[in-house]
C-alpha positions in Angstrom: -32.2 124.5 87.5 -35.3 125.1 89.8 -38.5 126.6 89.3 -38.8 129.9 89.2 -41.7 131.5 91.7 -43.8 133.8 90.2 -46.1 136.1 92.0 -49.0 137.6 89.7 -52.2 139.4 89.8 -55.6 138.0 89.1 -57.0 140.5 86.2 -60.8 142.0 86.9 -63.6 142.1 84.7 -63.0 145.5 83.6 -59.1 144.9 82.8 -60.0 142.6 80.0 -59.8 143.1 76.2 -57.9 145.5 73.6 -58.2 148.6 75.2 -57.9 147.5 79.0 -54.8 145.5 77.8 -53.1 148.4 76.4 -54.0 150.5 79.8 -52.6 147.7 81.7 -49.2 147.8 79.4 -49.0 151.1 80.1 -48.8 151.0 84.0 -45.6 148.5 83.6 -48.1 145.1 83.7 -47.9 142.3 81.3 -51.2 140.9 79.9 -51.3 137.0 80.6 -53.4 134.1 80.2 -53.0 130.3 82.1 -54.3 127.8 80.8 -54.5 123.9 80.1 -54.5 120.6 82.3 -58.0 120.7 82.2 -58.3 123.7 84.0 -60.3 127.1 83.5 -58.4 129.5 82.0 -57.4 132.6 84.1 -56.7 136.1 83.0 -53.2 137.5 85.2 -50.9 140.2 85.0 -47.6 140.1 85.4 -45.5 142.6 87.0 -43.2 143.9 84.0 -39.7 145.2 86.0 -39.9 142.1 88.1 -40.6 139.9 85.0 -37.4 141.3 83.0 -35.3 140.9 85.8 -36.0 137.2 86.1 -35.5 136.7 82.8 -31.4 137.7 82.8 -29.3 135.9 81.1 -32.0 133.5 80.4 -33.7 131.5 77.8 -37.2 132.7 78.1 -38.8 129.1 76.3 -37.1 127.1 78.1 -38.1 128.3 82.3 -40.4 126.3 84.2 -42.7 129.1 86.5 -44.3 128.2 90.3 -47.1 131.0 89.8 -48.9 131.9 92.8 -52.0 134.0 91.9 -53.4 137.0 94.1 -56.8 137.5 94.3 -57.7 133.6 92.6 -59.3 133.0 96.4 -56.8 130.0 97.4 -52.8 130.0 97.7 -52.4 126.7 95.2 -49.5 127.1 93.2 -49.4 125.8 89.5 -46.5 125.0 87.6 -46.1 126.2 83.6 -44.2 127.1 80.8 -44.5 130.0 78.8 -46.3 128.4 75.5 -46.4 132.0 73.5 -45.0 135.2 73.8 -46.3 138.1 71.8 -43.8 140.8 71.7 -44.0 144.2 69.2 -42.6 143.8 66.6 -40.8 147.1 66.7 -39.5 147.6 70.0 -39.4 144.2 71.1 -41.5 144.7 74.2 -44.1 142.3 76.1 -47.6 142.6 74.5 -48.9 138.9 76.0 -47.7 135.9 77.7 -49.6 132.4 77.6 -48.8 130.2 80.5 -49.6 127.0 79.7 -50.0 124.5 83.0 -47.9 120.9 83.0 -46.7 118.4 85.3 -43.2 117.9 86.3 -43.9 113.9 85.3 -45.2 114.6 81.8 -43.3 115.2 78.7 -44.1 119.0 76.9 -43.6 120.7 73.8 -41.4 124.0 73.7 -39.0 125.6 71.7 -35.4 125.8 72.5 -32.6 128.1 71.1 -30.2 127.4 69.4 -26.8 128.8 69.8 -24.0 129.0 67.1 -20.2 128.5 68.3 -17.2 130.3 66.4 -19.1 132.3 64.0 -15.9 134.2 63.7 -13.7 131.3 63.2 -15.7 129.3 60.8 -13.3 128.5 57.8 -16.1 129.3 55.4 -16.3 133.0 57.0 -12.5 133.6 57.9 -10.7 132.0 54.8 -13.6 131.8 52.4 -14.6 135.1 52.8 -18.3 133.9 53.1 -21.7 135.1 55.8 -23.3 133.0 57.9 -26.9 132.5 57.6 -29.6 131.5 59.5 -32.5 129.2 58.5 -33.6 128.5 62.3 -33.1 130.9 65.7 -34.6 127.8 67.6 -36.0 124.0 67.3 -38.9 122.7 68.6 -39.0 119.8 71.2 -40.4 117.4 73.6 -39.3 116.2 76.7 -39.8 116.5 80.5 -39.8 119.4 81.7 -37.0 119.0 83.9 -35.1 117.8 80.7 -35.8 121.0 79.1 -32.4 122.3 77.5 -31.6 126.0 78.0 -29.9 126.4 74.6 -29.0 123.9 72.1 -25.2 124.4 70.5 -23.7 124.2 67.3 -20.1 124.5 66.4 -19.6 126.0 62.9 -15.9 126.2 63.3 -15.2 123.3 60.3 -17.6 124.9 58.0 -16.8 126.0 54.3 -18.3 127.9 51.8 -21.4 126.5 50.5 -22.5 124.4 53.7 -25.6 123.8 55.0 -26.0 122.1 58.6 -29.5 120.6 58.4 -31.6 119.5 61.3 -30.8 116.2 61.2 -26.8 117.0 62.1 -28.1 118.5 65.5 -27.2 116.6 68.4 -29.2 116.7 71.5 -29.3 114.3 74.7 -31.4 111.0 74.4 -33.9 112.3 76.7 -34.7 115.6 74.0 -36.6 114.6 71.2 -36.3 117.5 68.0 -39.8 117.7 66.4 -38.5 119.9 63.2 -38.7 118.1 60.2 -35.2 117.5 59.4 -34.2 118.6 56.1 -35.0 122.0 57.6 -31.5 124.2 57.4 -30.1 125.5 60.6 -27.4 127.4 59.1 -25.2 127.9 56.0 -22.3 129.9 54.8 -23.4 131.3 51.7 -21.7 133.8 49.0 -22.1 138.0 50.2 -23.6 138.4 47.2 -26.3 136.1 47.6 -26.9 137.9 51.3 -27.4 141.4 49.4 -30.4 140.3 47.4 -32.1 138.8 50.7 -31.5 141.6 52.7 -33.1 143.8 50.4 -36.4 141.9 50.8 -36.1 141.5 54.1 -35.7 145.5 54.3 -39.1 145.6 52.1 -40.9 143.5 54.7 -40.0 145.2 57.4 -41.0 148.4 56.3 -44.5 146.8 56.0 -43.9 145.4 59.9 -43.9 149.2 60.7 -46.5 150.6 59.5 -48.8 148.0 61.1 -47.1 147.2 64.8 -49.6 145.1 66.1 -52.3 142.5 64.3 -55.0 141.2 66.6 -57.3 138.6 64.8 -58.5 138.0 61.4 -60.1 141.6 60.8 -57.1 142.8 60.4 -55.9 141.2 57.4 -59.7 142.2 55.9 -59.3 146.0 56.7 -56.0 145.9 55.3 -57.5 145.1 51.5 -60.0 147.5 52.1 -58.1 149.7 51.0 -56.9 148.5 47.9 -60.8 147.9 47.1 -61.5 151.8 47.7 -58.3 152.6 45.8 -59.6 150.3 42.4 -63.3 151.9 42.8 -61.5 155.7 42.9 -59.1 155.1 39.6 -62.5 153.8 37.9 -64.2 156.7 35.7 -67.7 157.8 36.5 -70.3 156.0 34.3 -71.1 158.8 32.5 -67.7 159.1 31.6 -67.5 156.0 30.4 -70.7 156.1 27.6 -69.7 156.5 24.3 -69.8 160.5 23.0 -72.6 161.3 20.9 -71.9 161.0 17.1 -71.7 164.8 15.7 -74.5 165.7 13.2 -73.8 165.3 9.9 -74.4 169.1 9.3 -71.2 170.0 12.0 -69.0 167.7 10.2 -69.6 169.8 6.9 -68.4 172.8 8.5 
């Protein structure tokens, strides 16, 4: 698959920053930045509709882009891959894109999705009544840009209940090097009762995410701790109440 031509616009100074990025997203643009190869970072914006059309039925992190920037003062084409993609955890809409400049003759590191084949036909699912549990959805690889695989397939038809597939068992072409820990679990077939417990934990985590759809910077974590401190202060009784009540006079006790 050849490189994809992507026309983007350079962002003005008033289009940079948290509030400006929100306005861009409201106007159907995706805030983005391009950096790498010793060049200056360039703040750009990508037409959301055209970008989504370009990505149809394609693995986003395996794509190579030939980027042309409007307003950059030159017609230079820059080749890049997507280094990081930020999405809203609830709506899954694009929040921000990081493009990394590359040279076609030099190796790059990127992530490639894992495609599990024959899930329904797996012996552990079909005959043993087990369920498939994903450990990894993608693999971190190193190779030349032209050798980036769109997907890495793994057939689980012969997997039985209790079987575990680790990274070391995944086969790829010689030109591609997997950088993950060989002992990491890719998939396993487990008993349904084990999955129920794990799903309950995931639901609690999802509820926490819904309360905070976007996290930017470390300040957010500090802010999340503040309410807890305030609650503790509210629970502490006033110092006046903490003082020991005065003892009754002996004459009062006799009454």
